[in-house]
N, C-alpha and C positions, 0 to 999 in steps of 0.2 A: 431507130431501135437501141436500146440500150445496151451501154461498151459492156465486152463481159469482162468477171473479174479476172484478177490477178491471179496466175499460174501460183504463183507463191503460199496465197490463200486457198488454194484448192487443194496443195500440197499437204496441208498441217494434217497431219493424225488426228486419231480420236482422245489418244492422250496427248497430243500438244493442246486441244483445244479444254481436254478437262482442265491441264495446269492453266490454261492463260484465264479459265473463268475464276478458277480459284483464287486470282491474282484478283481479277478483278472485286470479288467477295470481299475478300482480306483487304483491299483498299477502304472498301462503301464500310467495313468494320471500323476499322480505323479513325473513317473521319466521323462516324456515331458516337466514337469514344470519346475524340476530341471534343466535340463539343456537349458530350454529355457533363464530362468533367469540367467541362467551364461553367456549364449548369449544375453542378455540384457544388462549387463553390462559391458561387454566386447566391447561396441557398435564401439570403434576405429578400435579396431580390426580385429572385424568379416568384416565391411565395406571395409576398409582400404585395407584388409591384404588378404582379402578372395573374398567376391562377387565382388568388382571393382574392383580386380587388372587384372582379363580377357579384360579387355578396356584400355590398358595399354601395348605399343608397348616392355614396359620392360618386358611383362610378362615370365615366364617360355617358355610355348610353342610358341612366338613368337620369341623368342631366336634361341629355336630348331631348329623352320622354317630355321631362318637365318643361322643357322651351316650347315643347308639340302644346302642350295641353293649356298651356297660358294662351298662345297663338288661339287654339280652337274654343278656347271660354270666350275669348274676344269678339269671334267673328259667328258661334254657334250657340245659340241663348240655352239649350239645356245640357251642354257639355262643362263639368266643371273639371278645374284643372287639378283637383285635389286625389283623384284618380289617377293621375300621372305622375304628381309630383310625392315620391317616395323618401324624402331625404332619412326618416329615422330608421329606413331599411338595414337594417344590417343582421344576418344570418348567422345564428348560434351553431357552430362546429363544435364538433368535441371529439376526443380522439378515445376509442375503446377500447382498444389493445396494447399491450406493454410494448410492443413493437413498431408499431402501428406509423408512426410519426417518422422514425427513421427508415423503414422499409419503403413509405411515400417518397423521400428524399433521392431515394434511388428509383423509383418506379419515374418521378415526376422528371428528374436529372436525365435517363434511358429516353423518355418519350421527349423533351425538351430536345436531345443531343439528333435523336430521329428527324424530328422536324424541319430543323436546321441545316443536317447533312442530307435532306430530299434532294437539293441542284447535284449532290456529288454522288449522290445513287445512282439518280437519272443518267448521269452523265457515263459511271460506269456500264451501267445495263446497254447504253448503245454505242458504248466504245465495244463491247464484245461483241453485240449485232452487226456492226459496220463493216466488215472484214465479209459478210453474208451478202452485204448489198451487190448493186449495179453502180457502176462508175457516179450515174446520171440521178441515181438515190443517195448518195453521199452525202452530196450537198444539203440536204435536207436536213441531217443531222443535228446540226447545230439548231436550226427553228425546234426542231422537235424535242431538243431538252431544255431550250429556252421555255418554250410556251406550257410544255408537261409542268416546271417548275413555278410556272409563273399562277398557272390554271390553280395546283395546288396551295400553294400560299394563301393567292385569294381565297380559293375555299374553308381556310382556317382562318383566316381573318374575318372575314365576312361568316361564321359561326360563332367565332372568339367575341365578335364586337355587337352581333345582334342575337344569334339564339341561345347563345348559351348565359346570356342575364336577363333574357326575358322567359326563358327557364327556369332558373333560378329562381326568378322573382314569382313566378308560377308558382309552381310545387314548394317553393320554402314558406309564402305565405297563404297557402291553401291550407284548411283546416276541416274537421266533421267536426270540432265542439270546443267552446272554448277552457274545456276542463285539457285537453291538448295540448302541450305544447312542442312546438316545433323544435327538437334538436337533433341536427345532422350530422351524421357520422363522418367523420372523414375521409374514409375511402368511399362512402357514396357520392361526397361531394364532388371528390378529385378524379372518380371514375366518369361521371357525368360530363364534366368538364373536359377529358381525354377524347371519351367518346365521338362525343358530338362535332369536336374540333377534326378530329382525326376523319370519321365517317362523310361528314358536310367537304372535307378536303379532295377524300377522294371521289365523291359526286363529282366533282369540278372539273374531273377531268374525262367527264364523257364526250368531250369533243375528240380527244384524243384516240379514245378507244374506237369512235366512231371513225376517224382518220383512217385506224391502219384493217377495220371492217371493211371498211367500204375498198382498201388497196387490193385485199386477198378477195374480194369480189362476194365477202357472205352478207352486206348489207346495202344496198342503193336508196338513190334518193327516193324514186319512186316509192318503194317501199314503206320507208318513213314517212312520209306523206299522206299513206294511204293509211296508214295505223296510229295518224296523231290523236287521232280521238280515244285508242288503248293509251296511248301514250300519257295521253291528259289524268287518265284515271290512275293510273300506275306511278302518275308524280305526286298525286292526291297521295295514296297511300303512302309513298317512301316521305311525305312532307306529317301525315298524320303520327308516321311510325318515331319519326326521329325530333318531333318537335310538343312542347304539353298539348293534351286534349281543347284547345282553344281556336279559333275561328283565324283572330288575327296572328297568331303565332304560322300558323298554318303555309296562309298565305303568304308572310314573309320570305320562307323558306320555298313556296311554290313556284311565286313571280321569278326569282333567278334561274331557277330550272326548267321553266318552259322557254327564258329565253338561250339556256344549253344548249335546249333539244334544236331549237330554232336557227341556233348556230350550227349544231352539227349536223341540220339539214344542209346548211350553203357549203358548210367544206367537205362533205359528201358528194355533194352534186358536183363541185370544183374534182375533188379527185376522180370521181366518175368519168366525165367528161375527158379528164387526162388519159383512163388509162384505156379509156374506148379508141381513142387518136391513137396509142401507143400499140395496142393491139392491131389496129388495122393497116397503121404502117410496116 
């Protein structure tokens, strides 16, 4: 049986809880602001080496695809490496607004600050929730913060190094006619990079969400196994929404999502058994 919460934690008034929440929010905003300022003053590195890097054929992902293409060309007769090697690919990006580059500088600085501060923000959220937990639940707080942070960052990196460059390559080279030249607006390019990276980062939090939904009794592992086929369809729909309309890109995002769902079932099963054991004792 779980130990009771401390009396001092129970005696906190609504306004004391509100004041505590305010300071957690202040510290979270401060962490984001600090990293955003660092990103702002590191403009050349952030834009040239990170944000704009996937638009070039020299990006690590494009070079990797080229190596794969050459390997396939040696082993598969009908495949040519020219379809994979795009060394001359370099998307042309233009700014069509007077304050466009200045505003994008602020926007990207905030986004980088948010991504970098995610572990601190999650820690502050957990610090606020922690007093409401039982003593035997508090020992999992550190692990939850660590895994939440790692999964989010893993999702962002997966998107940045795989989904983003493939999306940019597909959409940036697609044309309806040779008479139409692709000149991509700065805000369109940056919004694509940001939204893909952030959305996939959130999707990678699925095991954490399943952990809590199982913990409170909303979801069971049996329910997840029973609805596996439905979730496969949902995953394919999600993959189709956040990737270009080609099968290769959709498979790239669908495979890790399937893996995350199966991992979530294992986590749910473990949490469910432990919850049932605690209820029965």
